[in-house]
N, CA, C and O atoms as a CHARMM CRD file, in Angstrom:
* protein
*
  276
    1    1 MET  N     -7.41000   7.05900   7.84000 PROA 1      0.00000
    2    1 MET  CA    -6.49800   8.03700   7.28800 PROA 1      0.00000
    3    1 MET  C     -5.99200   7.52200   5.94900 PROA 1      0.00000
    4    1 MET  O     -5.51600   6.39100   5.85400 PROA 1      0.00000
    5    2 LYS  N     -6.09100   8.34100   4.92600 PROA 2      0.00000
    6    2 LYS  CA    -5.62100   7.98700   3.59000 PROA 2      0.00000
    7    2 LYS  C     -4.11800   8.24200   3.51800 PROA 2      0.00000
    8    2 LYS  O     -3.65300   9.34200   3.81600 PROA 2      0.00000
    9    3 ILE  N     -3.35900   7.21400   3.12100 PROA 3      0.00000
   10    3 ILE  CA    -1.90500   7.36400   3.07400 PROA 3      0.00000
   11    3 ILE  C     -1.35600   7.09100   1.68300 PROA 3      0.00000
   12    3 ILE  O     -1.90100   6.28700   0.92700 PROA 3      0.00000
   13    4 LEU  N     -0.27000   7.77300   1.36300 PROA 4      0.00000
   14    4 LEU  CA     0.52800   7.49000   0.19000 PROA 4      0.00000
   15    4 LEU  C      1.84600   6.94800   0.71400 PROA 4      0.00000
   16    4 LEU  O      2.45100   7.53500   1.61000 PROA 4      0.00000
   17    5 ILE  N      2.29200   5.82900   0.15800 PROA 5      0.00000
   18    5 ILE  CA     3.52300   5.19000   0.62900 PROA 5      0.00000
   19    5 ILE  C      4.63100   5.43300  -0.38700 PROA 5      0.00000
   20    5 ILE  O      4.59100   4.91700  -1.50400 PROA 5      0.00000
   21    6 CYS  N      5.61000   6.21800   0.01000 PROA 6      0.00000
   22    6 CYS  CA     6.76100   6.49700  -0.83400 PROA 6      0.00000
   23    6 CYS  C      7.81100   5.42200  -0.55000 PROA 6      0.00000
   24    6 CYS  O      8.17800   5.19300   0.60200 PROA 6      0.00000
   25    7 GLY  N      8.28800   4.76800  -1.60600 PROA 7      0.00000
   26    7 GLY  CA     9.19100   3.63300  -1.43400 PROA 7      0.00000
   27    7 GLY  C      8.40900   2.34400  -1.25100 PROA 7      0.00000
   28    7 GLY  O      8.86700   1.41900  -0.58000 PROA 7      0.00000
   29    8 VAL  N      7.23000   2.29000  -1.85100 PROA 8      0.00000
   30    8 VAL  CA     6.32100   1.15200  -1.65800 PROA 8      0.00000
   31    8 VAL  C      6.89100  -0.16500  -2.18500 PROA 8      0.00000
   32    8 VAL  O      6.43000  -1.23300  -1.78400 PROA 8      0.00000
   33    9 GLY  N      7.87200  -0.11100  -3.06500 PROA 9      0.00000
   34    9 GLY  CA     8.45100  -1.34000  -3.60200 PROA 9      0.00000
   35    9 GLY  C      9.52300  -1.95800  -2.72600 PROA 9      0.00000
   36    9 GLY  O      9.93200  -3.09800  -2.94600 PROA 9      0.00000
   37   10 GLY  N      9.97900  -1.20800  -1.73300 PROA 10     0.00000
   38   10 GLY  CA    11.02200  -1.72400  -0.84600 PROA 10     0.00000
   39   10 GLY  C     10.46200  -2.58700   0.27200 PROA 10     0.00000
   40   10 GLY  O      9.24800  -2.73300   0.41600 PROA 10     0.00000
   41   11 ARG  N     11.35400  -3.14900   1.04900 PROA 11     0.00000
   42   11 ARG  CA    10.96400  -4.06100   2.13200 PROA 11     0.00000
   43   11 ARG  C     10.01600  -3.39800   3.13600 PROA 11     0.00000
   44   11 ARG  O      8.96100  -3.95100   3.44500 PROA 11     0.00000
   45   12 MET  N     10.37700  -2.23300   3.64000 PROA 12     0.00000
   46   12 MET  CA     9.53100  -1.55800   4.62500 PROA 12     0.00000
   47   12 MET  C      8.26700  -0.99100   3.98200 PROA 12     0.00000
   48   12 MET  O      7.19700  -1.02700   4.58900 PROA 12     0.00000
   49   13 GLY  N      8.37900  -0.47300   2.76800 PROA 13     0.00000
   50   13 GLY  CA     7.20700   0.04300   2.06600 PROA 13     0.00000
   51   13 GLY  C      6.16200  -1.02800   1.83700 PROA 13     0.00000
   52   13 GLY  O      4.96700  -0.78400   2.00200 PROA 13     0.00000
   53   14 ARG  N      6.61000  -2.21200   1.45700 PROA 14     0.00000
   54   14 ARG  CA     5.66900  -3.33500   1.27000 PROA 14     0.00000
   55   14 ARG  C      5.02000  -3.72800   2.58600 PROA 14     0.00000
   56   14 ARG  O      3.83600  -4.06400   2.61900 PROA 14     0.00000
   57   15 GLU  N      5.78000  -3.69000   3.66400 PROA 15     0.00000
   58   15 GLU  CA     5.23300  -4.03800   4.97700 PROA 15     0.00000
   59   15 GLU  C      4.19400  -3.00700   5.43000 PROA 15     0.00000
   60   15 GLU  O      3.14500  -3.37300   5.95900 PROA 15     0.00000
   61   16 VAL  N      4.48400  -1.73500   5.22400 PROA 16     0.00000
   62   16 VAL  CA     3.51400  -0.68600   5.56800 PROA 16     0.00000
   63   16 VAL  C      2.24700  -0.85500   4.73400 PROA 16     0.00000
   64   16 VAL  O      1.13900  -0.72600   5.25600 PROA 16     0.00000
   65   17 ALA  N      2.40200  -1.14100   3.44200 PROA 17     0.00000
   66   17 ALA  CA     1.23300  -1.35300   2.57700 PROA 17     0.00000
   67   17 ALA  C      0.39500  -2.52400   3.07400 PROA 17     0.00000
   68   17 ALA  O     -0.83300  -2.43900   3.11500 PROA 17     0.00000
   69   18 LYS  N      1.04800  -3.60400   3.44900 PROA 18     0.00000
   70   18 LYS  CA     0.32800  -4.77600   3.95500 PROA 18     0.00000
   71   18 LYS  C     -0.45100  -4.42600   5.22000 PROA 18     0.00000
   72   18 LYS  O     -1.61800  -4.79400   5.35300 PROA 18     0.00000
   73   19 MET  N      0.18200  -3.72300   6.13900 PROA 19     0.00000
   74   19 MET  CA    -0.49000  -3.33900   7.38300 PROA 19     0.00000
   75   19 MET  C     -1.67600  -2.40900   7.09900 PROA 19     0.00000
   76   19 MET  O     -2.74400  -2.55700   7.69200 PROA 19     0.00000
   77   20 ALA  N     -1.47700  -1.45600   6.19200 PROA 20     0.00000
   78   20 ALA  CA    -2.56000  -0.52600   5.86100 PROA 20     0.00000
   79   20 ALA  C     -3.72000  -1.25700   5.18900 PROA 20     0.00000
   80   20 ALA  O     -4.88300  -0.95900   5.46100 PROA 20     0.00000
   81   21 LEU  N     -3.40800  -2.20900   4.31900 PROA 21     0.00000
   82   21 LEU  CA    -4.47400  -2.98000   3.67100 PROA 21     0.00000
   83   21 LEU  C     -5.23500  -3.83600   4.67800 PROA 21     0.00000
   84   21 LEU  O     -6.40400  -4.16000   4.47000 PROA 21     0.00000
   85   22 ASP  N     -4.57200  -4.19600   5.76100 PROA 22     0.00000
   86   22 ASP  CA    -5.22900  -4.93500   6.84500 PROA 22     0.00000
   87   22 ASP  C     -6.02300  -4.00400   7.76300 PROA 22     0.00000
   88   22 ASP  O     -6.70800  -4.46900   8.67500 PROA 22     0.00000
   89   23 GLY  N     -5.93500  -2.68200   7.52600 PROA 23     0.00000
   90   23 GLY  CA    -6.70500  -1.71300   8.29200 PROA 23     0.00000
   91   23 GLY  C     -6.11500  -1.32400   9.63500 PROA 23     0.00000
   92   23 GLY  O     -6.82400  -0.81300  10.50100 PROA 23     0.00000
   93   24 VAL  N     -4.82200  -1.56200   9.81300 PROA 24     0.00000
   94   24 VAL  CA    -4.18100  -1.22300  11.08400 PROA 24     0.00000
   95   24 VAL  C     -4.32500   0.28100  11.35400 PROA 24     0.00000
   96   24 VAL  O     -3.95600   1.10800  10.52000 PROA 24     0.00000
   97   25 ARG  N     -4.85700   0.61600  12.51300 PROA 25     0.00000
   98   25 ARG  CA    -5.04500   1.99900  12.97100 PROA 25     0.00000
   99   25 ARG  C     -5.83700   2.85500  11.98600 PROA 25     0.00000
  100   25 ARG  O     -5.65200   4.07100  11.93200 PROA 25     0.00000
  101   26 GLY  N     -6.70700   2.23400  11.21800 PROA 26     0.00000
  102   26 GLY  CA    -7.57600   2.97100  10.31200 PROA 26     0.00000
  103   26 GLY  C     -6.89700   3.48700   9.05600 PROA 26     0.00000
  104   26 GLY  O     -7.46700   4.31500   8.34500 PROA 26     0.00000
  105   27 ALA  N     -5.68800   3.01500   8.77000 PROA 27     0.00000
  106   27 ALA  CA    -4.96600   3.45800   7.57700 PROA 27     0.00000
  107   27 ALA  C     -5.56000   2.82700   6.32500 PROA 27     0.00000
  108   27 ALA  O     -5.95800   1.66200   6.32700 PROA 27     0.00000
  109   28 VAL  N     -5.61200   3.62100   5.25200 PROA 28     0.00000
  110   28 VAL  CA    -6.09000   3.15100   3.95300 PROA 28     0.00000
  111   28 VAL  C     -5.08500   3.62700   2.90400 PROA 28     0.00000
  112   28 VAL  O     -4.93900   4.83200   2.70100 PROA 28     0.00000
  113   29 PRO  N     -4.39000   2.70500   2.23600 PROA 29     0.00000
  114   29 PRO  CA    -3.45000   3.14500   1.20200 PROA 29     0.00000
  115   29 PRO  C     -4.20200   3.59100  -0.04400 PROA 29     0.00000
  116   29 PRO  O     -4.94600   2.80900  -0.63700 PROA 29     0.00000
  117   30 VAL  N     -4.01100   4.84200  -0.43800 PROA 30     0.00000
  118   30 VAL  CA    -4.67600   5.34700  -1.64000 PROA 30     0.00000
  119   30 VAL  C     -3.73700   5.38800  -2.83700 PROA 30     0.00000
  120   30 VAL  O     -4.19400   5.43300  -3.97900 PROA 30     0.00000
  121   31 ALA  N     -2.42200   5.37300  -2.58900 PROA 31     0.00000
  122   31 ALA  CA    -1.44600   5.39700  -3.67200 PROA 31     0.00000
  123   31 ALA  C     -0.07400   5.01200  -3.13700 PROA 31     0.00000
  124   31 ALA  O      0.18500   5.03300  -1.93400 PROA 31     0.00000
  125   32 GLY  N      0.78800   4.66400  -4.07400 PROA 32     0.00000
  126   32 GLY  CA     2.16800   4.35800  -3.74400 PROA 32     0.00000
  127   32 GLY  C      3.08600   5.02600  -4.74500 PROA 32     0.00000
  128   32 GLY  O      2.67700   5.33400  -5.86400 PROA 32     0.00000
  129   33 PHE  N      4.32000   5.24900  -4.34400 PROA 33     0.00000
  130   33 PHE  CA     5.32000   5.84300  -5.22100 PROA 33     0.00000
  131   33 PHE  C      6.60600   5.06200  -5.06700 PROA 33     0.00000
  132   33 PHE  O      7.00000   4.70000  -3.95800 PROA 33     0.00000
  133   34 ASP  N      7.26300   4.80400  -6.20100 PROA 34     0.00000
  134   34 ASP  CA     8.57600   4.16400  -6.18200 PROA 34     0.00000
  135   34 ASP  C      9.25700   4.46700  -7.50300 PROA 34     0.00000
  136   34 ASP  O      8.58300   4.67400  -8.51200 PROA 34     0.00000
  137   35 VAL  N     10.57100   4.49700  -7.51400 PROA 35     0.00000
  138   35 VAL  CA    11.29700   4.75800  -8.75500 PROA 35     0.00000
  139   35 VAL  C     11.24900   3.54400  -9.68000 PROA 35     0.00000
  140   35 VAL  O     11.45800   3.67100 -10.88700 PROA 35     0.00000
  141   36 VAL  N     10.97800   2.38200  -9.12200 PROA 36     0.00000
  142   36 VAL  CA    10.85000   1.15800  -9.91500 PROA 36     0.00000
  143   36 VAL  C      9.36600   0.91300 -10.18000 PROA 36     0.00000
  144   36 VAL  O      8.58400   0.82500  -9.23300 PROA 36     0.00000
  145   37 PRO  N      8.96100   0.80000 -11.45000 PROA 37     0.00000
  146   37 PRO  CA     7.54900   0.56600 -11.74800 PROA 37     0.00000
  147   37 PRO  C      7.04800  -0.73500 -11.11400 PROA 37     0.00000
  148   37 PRO  O      7.74600  -1.74900 -11.11400 PROA 37     0.00000
  149   38 MET  N      5.83900  -0.68500 -10.58100 PROA 38     0.00000
  150   38 MET  CA     5.23000  -1.88400 -10.01200 PROA 38     0.00000
  151   38 MET  C      3.72600  -1.78200 -10.18300 PROA 38     0.00000
  152   38 MET  O      3.19200  -0.69900 -10.42600 PROA 38     0.00000
  153   39 ASP  N      3.05000  -2.90500 -10.05600 PROA 39     0.00000
  154   39 ASP  CA     1.61300  -2.93300 -10.24900 PROA 39     0.00000
  155   39 ASP  C      0.96600  -3.59000  -9.04100 PROA 39     0.00000
  156   39 ASP  O      1.35200  -4.69000  -8.64500 PROA 39     0.00000
  157   40 THR  N     -0.00500  -2.92500  -8.46300 PROA 40     0.00000
  158   40 THR  CA    -0.76800  -3.50600  -7.36800 PROA 40     0.00000
  159   40 THR  C     -2.24600  -3.43000  -7.72800 PROA 40     0.00000
  160   40 THR  O     -2.66400  -2.51500  -8.43800 PROA 40     0.00000
  161   41 ARG  N     -3.01400  -4.35100  -7.26000 PROA 41     0.00000
  162   41 ARG  CA    -4.46100  -4.33500  -7.50900 PROA 41     0.00000
  163   41 ARG  C     -5.18200  -3.44400  -6.51200 PROA 41     0.00000
  164   41 ARG  O     -6.24500  -2.90300  -6.81600 PROA 41     0.00000
  165   42 GLU  N     -4.62000  -3.29100  -5.34000 PROA 42     0.00000
  166   42 GLU  CA    -5.31200  -2.60500  -4.25500 PROA 42     0.00000
  167   42 GLU  C     -5.26600  -1.08200  -4.36100 PROA 42     0.00000
  168   42 GLU  O     -6.20200  -0.41200  -3.92500 PROA 42     0.00000
  169   43 PHE  N     -4.19800  -0.52400  -4.92900 PROA 43     0.00000
  170   43 PHE  CA    -4.06500   0.92400  -5.07300 PROA 43     0.00000
  171   43 PHE  C     -3.08500   1.21200  -6.20100 PROA 43     0.00000
  172   43 PHE  O     -2.25700   0.37000  -6.55000 PROA 43     0.00000
  173   44 ARG  N     -3.18700   2.41700  -6.76900 PROA 44     0.00000
  174   44 ARG  CA    -2.31000   2.79600  -7.88000 PROA 44     0.00000
  175   44 ARG  C     -0.91900   3.13600  -7.36400 PROA 44     0.00000
  176   44 ARG  O     -0.75100   3.65400  -6.26000 PROA 44     0.00000
  177   45 THR  N      0.07100   2.83100  -8.19500 PROA 45     0.00000
  178   45 THR  CA     1.44900   3.20600  -7.87500 PROA 45     0.00000
  179   45 THR  C      1.99500   4.07100  -9.00500 PROA 45     0.00000
  180   45 THR  O      1.59800   3.92900 -10.16100 PROA 45     0.00000
  181   46 TYR  N      2.89500   4.95200  -8.65600 PROA 46     0.00000
  182   46 TYR  CA     3.43800   5.91600  -9.60100 PROA 46     0.00000
  183   46 TYR  C      4.95800   5.92200  -9.55100 PROA 46     0.00000
  184   46 TYR  O      5.56700   5.57500  -8.53900 PROA 46     0.00000
  185   47 THR  N      5.55900   6.32700 -10.67800 PROA 47     0.00000
  186   47 THR  CA     7.00100   6.54800 -10.73700 PROA 47     0.00000
  187   47 THR  C      7.31300   8.02000 -10.96000 PROA 47     0.00000
  188   47 THR  O      8.48000   8.40900 -11.00000 PROA 47     0.00000
  189   48 ASP  N      6.27900   8.83900 -11.10500 PROA 48     0.00000
  190   48 ASP  CA     6.42400  10.26600 -11.34800 PROA 48     0.00000
  191   48 ASP  C      5.48900  11.02200 -10.40400 PROA 48     0.00000
  192   48 ASP  O      4.27500  10.82500 -10.43700 PROA 48     0.00000
  193   49 TRP  N      6.06100  11.88900  -9.56200 PROA 49     0.00000
  194   49 TRP  CA     5.25100  12.62000  -8.58400 PROA 49     0.00000
  195   49 TRP  C      4.16900  13.46100  -9.24800 PROA 49     0.00000
  196   49 TRP  O      3.07400  13.60200  -8.70400 PROA 49     0.00000
  197   50 SER  N      4.46300  14.01900 -10.41800 PROA 50     0.00000
  198   50 SER  CA     3.48900  14.89500 -11.06800 PROA 50     0.00000
  199   50 SER  C      2.27000  14.13900 -11.57900 PROA 50     0.00000
  200   50 SER  O      1.26500  14.76200 -11.92100 PROA 50     0.00000
  201   51 ALA  N      2.33300  12.82500 -11.63800 PROA 51     0.00000
  202   51 ALA  CA     1.20900  12.01700 -12.11800 PROA 51     0.00000
  203   51 ALA  C      0.24300  11.60700 -11.00400 PROA 51     0.00000
  204   51 ALA  O     -0.85200  11.12000 -11.28600 PROA 51     0.00000
  205   52 VAL  N      0.63600  11.79700  -9.75100 PROA 52     0.00000
  206   52 VAL  CA    -0.20100  11.36900  -8.62000 PROA 52     0.00000
  207   52 VAL  C     -1.50600  12.16100  -8.62400 PROA 52     0.00000
  208   52 VAL  O     -1.49900  13.39200  -8.60700 PROA 52     0.00000
  209   53 GLU  N     -2.63200  11.43300  -8.64700 PROA 53     0.00000
  210   53 GLU  CA    -3.95300  12.06600  -8.69400 PROA 53     0.00000
  211   53 GLU  C     -4.65400  12.06600  -7.33300 PROA 53     0.00000
  212   53 GLU  O     -5.49700  12.92500  -7.07600 PROA 53     0.00000
  213   54 GLU  N     -4.32000  11.13000  -6.47600 PROA 54     0.00000
  214   54 GLU  CA    -4.97500  11.00300  -5.18000 PROA 54     0.00000
  215   54 GLU  C     -4.50600  12.09400  -4.21600 PROA 54     0.00000
  216   54 GLU  O     -3.42300  12.65800  -4.37600 PROA 54     0.00000
  217   55 THR  N     -5.33200  12.37800  -3.22400 PROA 55     0.00000
  218   55 THR  CA    -4.98500  13.34900  -2.19300 PROA 55     0.00000
  219   55 THR  C     -4.93000  12.62300  -0.84600 PROA 55     0.00000
  220   55 THR  O     -5.96300  12.42300  -0.20700 PROA 55     0.00000
  221   56 PRO  N     -3.73400  12.23100  -0.41500 PROA 56     0.00000
  222   56 PRO  CA    -3.62000  11.52700   0.86400 PROA 56     0.00000
  223   56 PRO  C     -3.66400  12.49300   2.03900 PROA 56     0.00000
  224   56 PRO  O     -3.42400  13.69100   1.88900 PROA 56     0.00000
  225   57 ASP  N     -3.97100  11.95600   3.19800 PROA 57     0.00000
  226   57 ASP  CA    -3.88500  12.73800   4.43500 PROA 57     0.00000
  227   57 ASP  C     -2.43600  12.85100   4.89400 PROA 57     0.00000
  228   57 ASP  O     -2.05800  13.82600   5.54200 PROA 57     0.00000
  229   58 CYS  N     -1.62400  11.84100   4.55300 PROA 58     0.00000
  230   58 CYS  CA    -0.21200  11.87700   4.90800 PROA 58     0.00000
  231   58 CYS  C      0.59000  11.01200   3.95300 PROA 58     0.00000
  232   58 CYS  O      0.04500  10.16500   3.24600 PROA 58     0.00000
  233   59 ILE  N      1.88800  11.24300   3.94600 PROA 59     0.00000
  234   59 ILE  CA     2.82300  10.43800   3.15000 PROA 59     0.00000
  235   59 ILE  C      3.75400   9.73200   4.12500 PROA 59     0.00000
  236   59 ILE  O      4.35500  10.35500   5.00100 PROA 59     0.00000
  237   60 ILE  N      3.85900   8.43000   3.95600 PROA 60     0.00000
  238   60 ILE  CA     4.81400   7.65800   4.74900 PROA 60     0.00000
  239   60 ILE  C      5.98600   7.36300   3.82500 PROA 60     0.00000
  240   60 ILE  O      5.81700   6.74300   2.77500 PROA 60     0.00000
  241   61 ASP  N      7.16900   7.80800   4.21800 PROA 61     0.00000
  242   61 ASP  CA     8.33000   7.74900   3.33600 PROA 61     0.00000
  243   61 ASP  C      9.35400   6.73500   3.81200 PROA 61     0.00000
  244   61 ASP  O     10.01400   6.92800   4.83200 PROA 61     0.00000
  245   62 PHE  N      9.47500   5.65400   3.06100 PROA 62     0.00000
  246   62 PHE  CA    10.52000   4.65800   3.29000 PROA 62     0.00000
  247   62 PHE  C     11.37300   4.53000   2.03100 PROA 62     0.00000
  248   62 PHE  O     11.87400   3.45200   1.71200 PROA 62     0.00000
  249   63 SER  N     11.52800   5.64700   1.32300 PROA 63     0.00000
  250   63 SER  CA    12.30100   5.63300   0.08800 PROA 63     0.00000
  251   63 SER  C     13.78800   5.76400   0.37600 PROA 63     0.00000
  252   63 SER  O     14.20000   6.10000   1.48700 PROA 63     0.00000
  253   64 HSD  N     14.57200   5.49400  -0.64100 PROA 64     0.00000
  254   64 HSD  CA    16.01000   5.73800  -0.59300 PROA 64     0.00000
  255   64 HSD  C     16.21900   7.22600  -0.82000 PROA 64     0.00000
  256   64 HSD  O     15.47000   7.84200  -1.57900 PROA 64     0.00000
  257   65 HSD  N     17.20500   7.80700  -0.19100 PROA 65     0.00000
  258   65 HSD  CA    17.41400   9.26300  -0.29100 PROA 65     0.00000
  259   65 HSD  C     17.59900   9.75000  -1.71300 PROA 65     0.00000
  260   65 HSD  O     17.33500  10.92100  -1.98400 PROA 65     0.00000
  261   66 THR  N     18.04200   8.90500  -2.63600 PROA 66     0.00000
  262   66 THR  CA    18.23800   9.32000  -4.02900 PROA 66     0.00000
  263   66 THR  C     16.91400   9.41500  -4.78900 PROA 66     0.00000
  264   66 THR  O     16.88600   9.93400  -5.90500 PROA 66     0.00000
  265   67 ALA  N     15.82300   8.92600  -4.20600 PROA 67     0.00000
  266   67 ALA  CA    14.52500   8.93800  -4.89600 PROA 67     0.00000
  267   67 ALA  C     13.79000  10.25200  -4.73700 PROA 67     0.00000
  268   67 ALA  O     12.82200  10.50400  -5.45600 PROA 67     0.00000
  269   68 THR  N     14.22300  11.09700  -3.81500 PROA 68     0.00000
  270   68 THR  CA    13.52000  12.35400  -3.57600 PROA 68     0.00000
  271   68 THR  C     14.42600  13.54300  -3.85800 PROA 68     0.00000
  272   68 THR  O     15.64300  13.48300  -3.67900 PROA 68     0.00000
  273   69 LYS  N     13.80500  14.60800  -4.29600 PROA 69     0.00000
  274   69 LYS  CA    14.55800  15.82000  -4.60200 PROA 69     0.00000
  275   69 LYS  C     14.69500  16.68300  -3.36700 PROA 69     0.00000
  276   69 LYS  O     15.30200  17.75200  -3.42400 PROA 69     0.00000
């Protein structure tokens, strides 16, 4: 399952990304989103929702409530 991790820069977001990169339950991180810019080698991360190019099967949201509209 292709996942996008919202809040990927936070503690839980990083943990979910690590588990997905390890292939837990067939998860594959295709993108991440966070209000704080970050760089990962394994998948692209974004600070602007309109820039997201990937099409995930689901979004896992561990963001702070102020990060979403």
